N, C-alpha and C positions, 0 to 999 in steps of 0.2 A: 631729309629722308635718306636713309642709308641705301646702298645698292641692294642689299638683301631684302629690305622692305619693299623697294621698288619692284624687285623680281616677284615677290609674293603677290603684290598688288596686280601685276601683269598676269600672273598665273590665274588669279581669281577672275580677271576680266576674260581671259582666254576660255575658261570653262563655261562662261555664260554667253559668249559671243558667237555661238555656232548656228543660231536660228535666225534666218533672214526675215521671218514673219513676226518675230517677237518685238515688242516695244522695249527699248533699252533705256534704262535710267542712267544718264551720263553724269558722272560725278565731277567732271571738270575738263579743261582743255586737253590735258594729257590723255585722258580716257577717250575723248573724241578723236584725237589723232591716232590712237591705237585702233579704234574701230574703223576708221577710214582705211588703215592699212590692211586690216583683216578682211574687210568687205569690199575693197576696191574691185571693180569689174563685175560686180553682181547685178548691176542694172538698177533702174529706177524703182523697182518693186522692193528693194532691200531696205527695210525700215530702219535698222541700225545705222546704215550708211547715210540715209537721208537725215536722221536725227543728228548724227555727228557732224554732218556738213552744216546744218543750221547753227550748231554751237561754234564751229570754227569760223564761220562767216560773220557771226555777231560780234 
């Protein structure tokens, strides 16, 4: 994947990652790490953070 394609992918993730109450469909480990960075510090009620944590830990 080229750097430009990776940036476009991250831009799409960023657009969808703003709602802590939304269920997030995680597309892979890179997406999970992205969500962990975006939602770190939001607490146990942040659903995207919890879902990403499960992906990274598995």
